Residue, then its C-alpha position, 0 to 999 in steps of 0.5 A: x500499500x502506498x503512502x498516499x493511500x494509507x493512514x492519516x498522511x494519505x488522507x491529508x494529501x488527498x485533502x490537498x487536492x481541490x474538490x473540482x479536480x477529479x481523479x480522471x483529470x489527475x490521470x490525464x495529467x499523468x498521461x500528459x507528463x509521460x508524453x511530454x517527458x518523452x518529447x523533452x528527452x528526445x529533443x536533446x540534452x534535457x535529461x533534467x527536465x525529463x526527470x522532473x516530468x517523470x517525477x510529476x507523472x509518478x507522484x500523480x500515479x500514487x494520487x489519482x487512485x487514492x483520491x478516487x477511492x476516498x471520494x468514491x469516484x472510481x470509474x471505468x474511464x479511470x480504470x482504463x487511464x491508470x494502466x495506460x499512464x503506467x505503460x506510456x511512462x515506461x515506454x517514454x522513459x525507455x525511448x529516452x534512455x535508448x536515445x541517450x545510449x543508456x538502454x539497449x535495443x534488446x532491453x527496449x524489445x523486452x520491455x515492450x514485450x512484457x507491456x504488450x498484453x494490454x494491446x494484444x489481449x483485446x485484439x485476440x479477444x476481438x478475433x475470437x469474438x468475430x470467429x464466434x460471430x459475437x459482439x466485439x465489445x466490451x473488451x476483456x477486463x484484465x485485472x492487474x495481478x500482484x506480480x503485474x503490480x510488482x512489475x510495474x513498480x519495479x520497472x518504473x523505479x529501474x527506468x527512473x533511476x537510470x535517468x537520474x544516474x545518466x544525468x548525475x553520472x553515478x555509475x553505482x546507481x546505474x548498475x543497481x537500476x539496471x538490475x532492478x529493471x531486468x528483474x522486473x522484466x522477468x517478473x513481467x514475463x511471468x505475469x504476462x504469461x498468466x494474463x494470456x493463459x487467463x484470457x485463453x481460459x475465458x476468465x476476462x470475458x464479460x459474463x452474459x447479460x441477465x436473462x441471457x443464454 
């Protein structure tokens, strides 16, 4: 459980968010920061600004869910935007690191592979529904597993600390951050295999409507 979402400290942080700002707006802000981080980081030697945008995105990732739960404003749009923001942030950080020669193409391919289920499973679902001559929507609801959450946190930490290490020139931090990243990729591969298995078994399919056959 994050610091923002637990205890009195969490309630105090959430209370600082004005009531006219919704959790979905915070999620959209995170998505914008993640995209901007990629644009800034790929525009030249602006790692410092990219790191600042990444920190804003990371903090808002902790905040939007806490605000939604405490205010009772959990929505389907928010459930979609939250993991989307995580994946865009990971891809943006990876591209910036690749651009600056910190990340290898193999590492980028591995990161994309463990994040691909978010796109591949809905596409597979549509193909299967089309073969069954069934409605293509709604898309399957892929609930993140505990391993998937570990992967997301570890990957964000590993990539973020690599950005900081590249900017500050800290070799010791770079070594540790890369280790965290590769461990997270392995955890993500395991989680992805579970997602694909669950999809194949139909565990993400919408239940039939009441009264249907």
